[in-house]
C-alpha positions in Angstrom: -53.4 13.7 -20.8 -55.1 10.4 -20.4 -53.0 7.3 -20.9 -54.0 5.0 -23.8 -54.5 1.3 -22.9 -54.3 -1.3 -25.7 -55.5 -4.8 -26.4 -53.0 -6.5 -28.8 -54.4 -9.5 -30.6 -52.6 -12.1 -32.8 -53.2 -12.3 -36.5 -52.3 -15.5 -38.2 -53.5 -14.1 -41.5 -55.4 -11.1 -42.9 -58.8 -12.6 -42.3 -58.1 -13.3 -38.6 -56.5 -9.9 -38.2 -59.6 -8.1 -39.5 -61.7 -10.3 -37.3 -59.6 -9.3 -34.3 -60.1 -5.6 -35.1 -63.8 -6.2 -35.5 -63.8 -7.9 -32.1 -62.3 -4.9 -30.4 -58.5 -5.1 -30.7 -56.6 -1.8 -30.6 -53.7 -3.4 -32.4 -52.7 -6.7 -34.1 -49.3 -8.4 -34.5 -48.5 -10.6 -37.4 -45.6 -12.2 -39.2 -44.2 -11.3 -42.6 -42.8 -13.9 -45.1 -39.5 -14.1 -43.3 -37.9 -13.7 -39.9 -40.9 -14.2 -37.7 -40.8 -16.5 -34.7 -43.8 -18.6 -36.1 -42.8 -20.0 -39.5 -46.3 -21.3 -39.9 -47.9 -17.9 -39.6 -46.4 -15.9 -42.4 -48.1 -13.2 -44.6 -47.3 -11.5 -47.9 -46.6 -7.8 -48.0 -49.8 -7.3 -50.0 -51.8 -8.8 -47.2 -50.0 -6.8 -44.5 -50.7 -3.7 -46.5 -54.4 -4.5 -46.6 -54.3 -5.2 -42.8 -52.7 -1.8 -42.3 -55.5 0.0 -44.2 -58.2 -1.8 -42.3 -56.6 -1.3 -38.9 -55.9 2.4 -39.5 -59.5 2.9 -40.4 -60.2 2.3 -36.7 -57.0 4.0 -35.5 -55.7 0.6 -34.6 -52.0 -0.4 -35.1 -50.3 -3.2 -37.1 -47.1 -4.6 -35.6 -45.0 -7.1 -37.5 -42.8 -9.7 -35.9 -39.2 -9.6 -37.1 -38.1 -11.5 -34.0 -35.9 -14.4 -35.0 -32.1 -14.3 -34.5 -30.4 -13.6 -37.8 -27.4 -15.1 -39.5 -24.8 -13.0 -41.4 -26.2 -14.0 -44.8 -29.7 -12.8 -43.8 -28.9 -9.3 -42.7 -29.5 -7.6 -46.0 -32.7 -9.4 -46.7 -33.9 -8.4 -43.2 -33.0 -4.7 -43.8 -34.9 -4.7 -47.1 -38.0 -6.3 -45.4 -38.0 -3.6 -42.7 -37.9 -0.9 -45.4 -40.8 -2.6 -47.2 -42.8 -2.8 -44.0 -42.2 0.9 -43.4 -43.3 1.9 -46.9 -46.6 0.0 -46.6 -47.5 1.8 -43.3 -46.7 -0.8 -40.6 -46.7 1.0 -37.2 -43.8 -1.0 -35.5 -41.7 -4.1 -35.8 -41.0 -6.5 -32.9 -37.4 -7.5 -32.8 -35.1 -9.8 -30.8 -31.8 -9.5 -32.6 -29.8 -6.4 -31.6 -28.1 -6.5 -35.0 -31.1 -4.8 -36.4 -30.2 -1.6 -34.6 -26.9 -1.5 -36.5 -28.7 -1.4 -39.9 -29.6 1.5 -42.1 -33.2 1.7 -40.9 -36.2 3.8 -41.8 -37.7 5.8 -38.8 -40.0 2.8 -37.9 -40.9 2.3 -34.3 -39.1 -0.6 -32.6 -40.5 -2.9 -29.9 -38.2 -5.3 -28.0 -39.6 -8.8 -28.1 -40.0 -10.8 -24.9 -37.3 -13.1 -26.4 -34.8 -10.3 -25.6 -34.7 -11.3 -21.9 -36.7 -8.3 -20.6 -36.7 -9.3 -16.9 -35.2 -6.4 -14.9 -35.2 -2.6 -14.7 -31.5 -2.3 -15.8 -32.0 -4.2 -19.0 -35.3 -2.6 -19.9 -33.8 0.9 -19.3 -30.9 0.1 -21.5 -33.1 -1.0 -24.4 -35.3 2.1 -24.0 -32.2 4.3 -24.2 -31.0 2.3 -27.2 -34.1 3.3 -29.2 -36.9 0.9 -28.3 -40.2 2.6 -27.8 -41.8 -0.4 -26.2 -40.6 -3.4 -24.3 -42.5 -6.7 -24.2 -41.8 -7.9 -20.6 -40.9 -11.4 -19.6 -44.0 -13.4 -18.6 -42.4 -14.6 -15.4 -42.5 -11.1 -13.7 -44.7 -10.3 -10.7 -46.5 -7.0 -10.1 -43.8 -5.6 -7.8 -41.1 -6.3 -10.5 -43.3 -4.7 -13.2 -43.8 -1.6 -11.0 -40.0 -1.4 -10.4 -39.4 -1.5 -14.2 -42.0 1.1 -14.9 -40.5 3.5 -12.3 -37.1 3.1 -14.0 -38.1 3.9 -17.6 -40.6 5.9 -19.6 -40.8 3.2 -22.3 -44.1 1.6 -23.0 -44.6 -1.8 -21.4 -46.4 -4.7 -22.9 -47.4 -7.9 -21.1 -49.0 -11.2 -22.1 -52.4 -11.7 -20.4 -54.0 -14.7 -22.1 -52.9 -17.8 -24.0 -50.2 -20.5 -24.0 -47.1 -20.1 -21.9 -43.6 -21.0 -22.8 -42.3 -23.0 -19.9 -38.8 -21.5 -20.5 -37.8 -17.9 -20.2 -38.6 -16.7 -23.8 -35.5 -16.7 -26.0 -33.6 -19.1 -23.7 -35.1 -22.4 -24.8 -32.7 -24.6 -26.8 -34.4 -28.0 -26.2 -35.9 -28.0 -29.7 -32.7 -27.3 -31.5 -30.7 -29.7 -29.3 -33.2 -32.6 -29.8 -33.8 -32.1 -33.5 -32.0 -29.0 -34.9 -35.2 -27.0 -35.0 -34.5 -23.7 -33.4 -37.2 -21.8 -31.4 -35.2 -18.6 -31.8 -35.4 -19.2 -35.6 -39.1 -19.7 -35.6 -39.3 -23.5 -35.7 -40.0 -24.7 -32.1 -40.8 -28.4 -32.0 -42.5 -28.1 -28.6 -40.5 -30.8 -26.9 -41.9 -29.4 -23.6 -45.3 -30.7 -24.4 -44.1 -34.4 -24.8 -44.7 -37.1 -22.1 -41.8 -37.9 -19.8 -40.8 -40.3 -17.1 -39.4 -38.7 -13.9 -36.5 -40.7 -12.5 -34.8 -39.9 -9.2 -31.1 -40.1 -8.3 -31.4 -43.8 -7.2 -32.7 -44.8 -10.6 -36.3 -45.3 -9.4 -39.2 -44.1 -11.5 -41.3 -41.6 -9.6 -43.7 -40.8 -12.4 -44.2 -43.1 -15.3 -45.7 -41.1 -18.2 -46.8 -37.5 -17.8 -46.4 -34.2 -19.6 -44.1 -32.9 -16.9 -43.0 -29.7 -18.6 -46.5 -28.8 -20.0 -48.1 -26.0 -18.1 -51.6 -24.4 -18.1 -52.6 -21.4 -20.2 -52.4 -17.8 -18.9 -55.4 -15.8 -17.8 -54.7 -12.5 -16.2 -58.0 -10.9 -17.2 -58.9 -10.2 -13.6 -55.5 -8.5 -13.1 -56.0 -5.8 -15.7 -56.6 -3.0 -13.2 -53.5 -4.1 -11.1 -51.4 -4.4 -14.3 -52.4 -1.0 -15.5 -51.5 0.6 -12.1 -48.2 -1.3 -12.3 -47.4 0.4 -15.6 -48.6 -1.9 -18.4 -50.2 -0.1 -21.4 -50.5 -3.0 -23.8 -52.2 -6.4 -23.1 -51.1 -9.1 -25.4 -53.0 -12.2 -26.4 -50.8 -15.2 -27.3 -51.9 -17.2 -30.3 -50.6 -16.6 -33.9 -51.2 -20.3 -34.6 -54.7 -20.4 -33.0 -58.0 -20.6 -34.9 -60.4 -17.7 -35.4 -62.7 -18.7 -32.6 -59.9 -18.4 -30.1 -58.8 -15.0 -31.5 -62.2 -13.5 -31.5 -63.3 -14.9 -28.2 -60.1 -13.8 -26.3 -60.2 -10.4 -27.9 -63.9 -9.8 -27.1 -63.5 -11.1 -23.6 -60.7 -8.8 -22.8 -62.4 -5.9 -24.6 -65.4 -6.1 -22.3 -63.2 -6.4 -19.2 -61.0 -3.5 -20.2 -63.9 -1.3 -21.2 -65.5 -1.7 -17.8 -62.3 -0.5 -16.2 -61.9 2.4 -18.6 -65.5 3.6 -17.9 -64.7 3.8 -14.2 -61.4 5.5 -14.7 -62.1 7.8 -17.7 -60.2 10.7 -16.1 -56.9 8.8 -16.3 -57.1 6.2 -19.1 -58.7 5.8 -22.5 -59.1 3.3 -25.3 -56.2 3.2 -27.8 -58.4 3.0 -30.9 -61.8 4.2 -32.3 -65.2 2.7 -32.6 -67.3 0.3 -30.5 -68.1 -3.3 -31.1 -71.5 -5.0 -30.9 -71.3 -8.6 -29.9 -73.9 -11.2 -30.9 -72.6 -13.7 -28.4 -71.2 -13.7 -24.9 -67.4 -14.2 -24.9 -66.1 -16.8 -22.4 -62.4 -17.7 -22.3 -62.9 -21.4 -21.3 -65.1 -22.1 -24.3 -62.2 -21.9 -26.7 -58.8 -23.6 -26.6 -57.2 -23.8 -23.1 -55.4 -26.3 -20.9 -56.9 -24.9 -17.8 -55.8 -21.5 -16.5 -53.1 -20.0 -14.2 -52.1 -16.5 -13.2 -48.5 -17.7 -13.5 -46.2 -15.6 -11.2 -47.9 -12.2 -11.4 -49.0 -12.7 -7.8 -45.8 -14.6 -6.8 -45.6 -18.4 -6.7 -48.7 -19.7 -4.9 -50.2 -22.6 -6.8 -49.3 -25.5 -9.0 -49.4 -24.6 -12.7 -48.6 -27.9 -14.5 -50.9 -29.4 -17.1 -49.5 -32.9 -16.7 -52.4 -35.0 -18.0 -52.3 -33.6 -21.6 -50.9 -30.7 -23.6 -54.2 -30.6 -25.6 -57.2 -28.4 -24.9 -59.1 -29.2 -21.7 -61.8 -26.7 -22.3 -64.9 -25.9 -20.2 -65.8 -27.9 -17.1 -69.3 -29.4 -17.4 -69.8 -31.7 -14.5 -69.1 -35.2 -13.1 -70.1 -38.5 -14.7 -73.1 -39.7 -12.7 -73.8 -43.0 -14.5 -73.1 -45.1 -17.6 -76.0 -46.4 -19.5 -76.0 -49.0 -22.3 -75.8 -46.3 -24.9 -74.3 -43.3 -23.2 -73.4 -41.2 -20.2 -75.5 -39.4 -17.6 -73.5 -36.2 -16.8 -74.1 -33.4 -14.4 -75.3 -30.2 -16.2 -75.7 -32.1 -19.5 -78.1 -29.4 -20.6 -75.1 -27.3 -21.4 -74.0 -29.8 -24.1 -74.9 -29.9 -27.7 -74.7 -32.4 -30.6 -71.2 -32.3 -32.1 -69.5 -31.2 -28.9 -66.1 -32.7 -27.9 -65.7 -34.2 -24.5 -62.5 -34.4 -22.5 -61.8 -36.6 -19.5 -59.2 -38.7 -17.7 -59.9 -42.3 -18.5 -59.6 -45.3 -16.1 -55.9 -45.7 -16.9 -55.2 -42.1 -15.9 -54.7 -40.9 -19.5 -56.3 -37.9 -21.1 -59.1 -39.1 -23.4 -62.2 -37.9 -25.2 -65.3 -38.6 -27.3 -67.6 -36.7 -29.5 -71.3 -36.2 -28.7 -73.5 -37.7 -31.4 -76.8 -36.9 -29.8 -78.5 -36.2 -26.5 -81.6 -38.2 -25.8 -83.6 -38.0 -22.5 -80.6 -36.5 -20.7 -78.4 -39.3 -21.9 -75.3 -38.1 -23.7 -74.6 -40.6 -26.6 -71.0 -40.4 -27.8 -69.5 -41.6 -31.0 -67.5 -44.2 -28.9 -68.7 -45.3 -25.5 -65.6 -45.6 -23.3 -65.5 -47.1 -19.8 -64.7 -44.3 -17.3 -65.3 -44.3 -13.6 -68.4 -42.7 -12.1 -67.4 -39.4 -10.6 -64.9 -38.5 -13.4 -64.9 -34.8 -14.2 -66.1 -34.1 -17.8 -65.0 -31.1 -19.8 -66.0 -29.8 -23.2 -63.0 -29.0 -25.3 -65.0 -28.4 -28.5 -68.1 -26.3 -28.3 -70.0 -26.9 -31.6 -72.7 -24.3 -31.1 -70.4 -21.6 -29.6 -68.0 -22.1 -32.5 -70.8 -21.7 -35.0 -71.8 -18.4 -33.4 -68.3 -17.0 -33.1 -67.3 -18.0 -36.6 -70.2 -16.0 -38.1 -68.9 -12.8 -39.6 -71.6 -10.8 -37.9 -70.8 -12.2 -34.4 -68.7 -9.0 -33.7 -69.5 -5.8 -35.6 -67.4 -2.7 -35.1 -68.8 0.8 -35.8 -67.5 4.3 -35.6 -70.0 6.9 -34.5 -70.8 9.8 -36.9 -72.9 13.0 -36.9 -74.7 13.9 -40.1 -76.0 17.3 -41.3 -78.0 17.4 -44.4 -78.8 20.8 -45.9 -79.8 22.5 -49.0 -77.5 24.7 -51.2 -78.0 27.1 -54.0 -77.4 24.3 -56.6 -78.7 21.3 -54.7 -77.9 19.6 -51.4 -74.9 18.9 -49.2 -74.3 16.2 -46.6 -71.6 16.9 -44.0 -70.4 14.0 -41.9 -68.1 14.3 -38.8 -66.9 11.2 -37.0 -66.2 10.6 -33.3 -62.5 11.6 -33.8 -63.3 14.9 -35.6 -62.6 13.7 -39.1 -64.8 15.5 -41.5 -66.0 15.4 -45.1 -68.9 16.9 -47.2 -70.5 15.8 -50.4 -72.6 18.0 -52.7 -75.1 16.9 -55.3 -76.6 19.0 -58.0 -80.3 18.8 -58.0 -83.4 20.8 -59.0 -85.6 21.6 -56.1 -89.2 20.8 -55.8 -91.4 21.6 -52.8 -93.0 18.4 -51.4 -96.7 18.1 -52.0 -97.1 16.2 -48.8 -94.5 17.4 -46.3 -95.8 15.1 -43.5 -93.1 12.7 -42.5 -90.6 14.2 -45.0 -87.8 14.8 -42.5 -88.3 11.5 -40.7 -88.0 9.7 -44.0 -84.8 11.5 -44.9 -83.3 10.8 -41.5 -84.3 7.1 -41.8 -82.5 6.8 -45.2 -79.4 8.6 -43.9 -79.2 6.2 -40.9 -78.9 3.2 -43.2 -75.1 2.8 -42.8 -75.4 -0.9 -43.6 -72.0 -2.7 -44.1 -70.0 0.5 -43.7 -67.8 0.9 -40.6 -70.0 3.8 -39.4 -73.2 4.2 -37.3 -75.2 7.4 -37.3 -75.3 8.8 -33.7 -76.9 12.1 -34.7 -78.7 13.3 -37.8 -80.0 16.8 -38.5 -81.8 18.0 -41.6 -81.7 21.8 -42.2 -83.8 22.8 -45.2 -84.9 26.3 -46.1 -88.1 24.8 -47.6 -89.8 21.4 -47.4 -87.9 20.1 -50.4 -88.9 16.8 -51.9 -86.0 14.5 -52.6 -86.3 10.9 -53.9 -85.0 8.2 -51.6 -82.5 7.1 -54.2 -80.8 10.5 -54.2 -80.6 10.5 -50.4 -79.0 7.1 -50.5 -76.6 8.1 -53.2 -75.3 11.1 -51.2 -75.0 9.0 -48.0 -73.0 6.3 -49.8 -70.7 8.9 -51.3 -70.1 10.7 -48.1 -69.3 7.6 -46.0 -67.0 6.2 -48.7 -65.2 9.6 -48.7 -64.9 9.5 -44.9 -63.2 6.1 -45.1 -60.6 7.6 -47.3 -60.2 10.6 -45.1 -59.7 8.5 -41.9 -57.0 6.3 -43.6 -55.3 9.3 -45.2 -55.2 11.4 -42.0 -54.0 8.5 -39.8 -50.9 9.7 -37.9 -48.2 7.0 -37.6 -45.7 7.5 -34.9 -42.1 7.4 -36.2 -38.9 7.0 -34.2 -35.5 7.2 -35.9 -32.9 5.0 -34.4 -29.9 7.0 -33.2 -26.8 4.9 -32.4 -25.8 5.2 -28.8 -22.9 4.1 -26.6 -24.3 3.9 -23.1 -23.0 0.9 -21.2 -24.7 -2.5 -21.4 -25.6 -3.8 -17.9 -23.1 -6.6 -18.1 -19.6 -7.0 -19.7 -19.7 -10.7 -20.7 -22.4 -12.4 -22.7 -22.9 -16.1 -22.7 -24.9 -18.1 -25.4 -28.3 -17.1 -23.9 -27.9 -13.6 -25.4 -28.3 -15.2 -28.8 -25.6 -13.3 -30.7 -25.6 -14.9 -34.1 -24.3 -12.2 -36.5 -21.6 -9.6 -36.9 -24.0 -6.7 -36.5 -25.2 -7.9 -33.1 -21.6 -8.4 -32.0 -20.8 -4.8 -33.1 -23.8 -3.5 -31.2 -22.8 -5.0 -27.9 -19.1 -4.1 -28.4 -20.0 -0.4 -28.9 -21.9 -0.6 -25.6 -19.0 -1.8 -23.7 -19.3 -5.6 -23.8 -15.9 -7.3 -23.8 -16.7 -11.0 -24.0 -19.4 -12.3 -26.4 -20.2 -16.0 -26.7 -21.8 -17.3 -29.9 -25.5 -18.2 -30.0 -26.3 -21.8 -29.1 -27.2 -22.6 -32.7 -23.7 -21.8 -33.8 -21.8 -23.8 -31.1 -24.0 -26.5 -29.7 -22.1 -29.2 -27.8 -24.3 -32.3 -28.3 -25.3 -34.0 -25.1 -23.6 -31.6 -22.7 -25.6 -28.4 -22.9 -28.1 -26.5 -20.7 -31.2 -26.3 -22.9 -33.6 -24.4 -20.7 -34.0 -22.1 -17.7 -37.4 -21.8 -16.2 -39.3 -20.4 -13.2 -41.5 -23.4 -13.4 -40.4 -26.1 -11.0 -41.0 -29.8 -11.0 -40.1 -30.1 -7.3 -42.7 -27.5 -6.5 -45.3 -29.4 -8.6 -44.4 -32.5 -6.6 -44.9 -30.7 -3.3 -41.2 -31.1 -2.5 -40.1 -27.4 -2.6 -37.8 -26.6 0.4 -38.6 -22.9 0.1 -42.4 -22.8 -0.2 -43.5 -26.2 1.0 -41.0 -27.1 3.7 -43.6 -27.7 6.3 -45.6 -30.2 4.1 -43.0 -31.7 1.8 -42.3 -34.9 3.6 -39.2 -36.8 2.5 -36.9 -35.2 0.1 -36.4 -36.6 -3.4 -33.0 -38.0 -4.3 -31.3 -35.9 -6.9 -30.4 -35.5 -9.6 -33.9 -35.9 -11.1 -34.0 -37.0 -14.7 -36.7 -36.5 -17.4 -36.8 -39.4 -20.0 -38.7 -39.5 -23.3 -37.7 -42.6 -25.3 -33.9 -42.4 -25.6 -33.8 -38.7 -24.8 -32.8 -37.8 -21.2 -32.5 -34.5 -19.4 -31.2 -33.8 -15.9 -32.8 -31.2 -13.7 -30.9 -28.7 -11.6 -32.7 -26.6 -9.0 -31.4 -23.1 -8.1 -33.5 -22.2 -5.1 -32.0 -18.7 -4.5 -33.4 -17.2 -7.7 -36.2 -19.8 -7.6 -35.3 -21.3 -11.0 -35.0 -24.7 -12.6 -32.4 -25.6 -15.2 -32.7 -28.5 -17.8 -29.5 -30.1 -19.0 -28.7 -32.8 -21.5 -27.9 -36.2 -20.1 -24.1 -36.1 -20.5 -23.7 -32.7 -18.8 -22.0 -32.5 -15.4 -24.2 -31.0 -12.7 -23.1 -29.3 -9.5 -26.1 -29.7 -7.3 -26.9 -27.0 -4.6 -27.9 -27.8 -1.1 -31.5 -26.8 -0.2 
């Protein structure tokens, strides 16, 4: 049996979810009205139900995020929501809180969110044995680690491949709640990591004055799809439930084309996870929608700097260098790529990220809305592509069709149209009609076939049409169109009705959890989660950070990202070129807020602590 490979796209709302399906997504993930980790991307049950119908038409899946940590007074509301989601046909829910497994649940498929600390084979195997069908792996893993996990479990493995990166291990960032009581694990991250900071060394000297020192580039693993598939990934996830429709469609289409090329060359082993094919009326390019520059993160081990220190905003597509400033505008390399209304991004003469909008381009001079003095040689990027956005926003920029075969024949009482789609779904529609032999049979069958092929705005395209008449019967075009419309409408109902949802009842287990003591990073925030872990042999359970925060003294983040590496001062990877060591502890300062940095070189991780915490520094 061939393995199904999936592209999983974000759906901020119903409209964007449908656009993602049209652009080639095999599945979408979206939030409900409560308990999703993006409080600004919620959807009503009615909209989710509509999304389910549309997705299932193409044999695509709808996954709903129920991935916040829960408090005791929310448990019953969460249980009812999950039952509602099951009743409207949702394929799976994505969860972080283990308390959900203690509830009276319907047989809905469970996926373990990346916020559940899915970093090693032991933990992933435990979750699979506990009832999770799919595990969303931590983004920090490399190919060898993914392969090791895949060999240890039969669970489906999902991995982020494009989009923004959380600098922290997902689920273990408490910077937002510590700095302003907005919990990332409760869906309200304030993105403190994207703020500008000073970097101060242990002697009190400022090493860097004002940079976005925790902001990192966006992820692009599109070239790694073959390697990730061979390592065991079956679902490729696009980050971005808060992004615009251009981003969603462009990312989905770009990955669809990449994946389809691989599937075509490996059709004996792998296949697409949904039906239909998409026709694109534009060429998708990742760098033409929101991005901060790209990194492959750690999938190929640590090998390059990944910080986006100049700005947390979109950098976009590189155009060329500034060649000259004229009285009314800029002379820019490759300016023929630019259009009126484009947004330009550059680093200004003070070293700060800046920009301007293109008003008009005259005689190769780019005239902006505001002419800013920037040095010749400055690299110019386009972070708003006006023409590209217009193309992609058009509803017809990506059209998805399911192939059908039609057979039109006569019957004793009239005519019958039989339609069979690419997945074997079938319907037939009869019409009562008196028969009259055509006076002029020339072109009769061509005319009928032409009318049957007019599938228009339906989700179908006619791959094959046969007309089997016992006589050269005349039939008005209106009657042919009538039976075609009726048959295709019936086929839509058949496909949705015959969709087979995978169900997986949760059976309570008692197999041992990999560790006996849980600190606050396990995010235990309710009595059901506590009961879950106790039943699996855990003896010590600390409360979630949100329930026991000690102001000023807490560790608020653990990350594989490393400021010392970005500075070229890593004793592990850059020893031969690092020069003088920096004096620790290093401190990040934004206004009155300060954080101390601790570097754990053995696991190759960095910790961020509040200013009043006592650090024990390791020797390099």
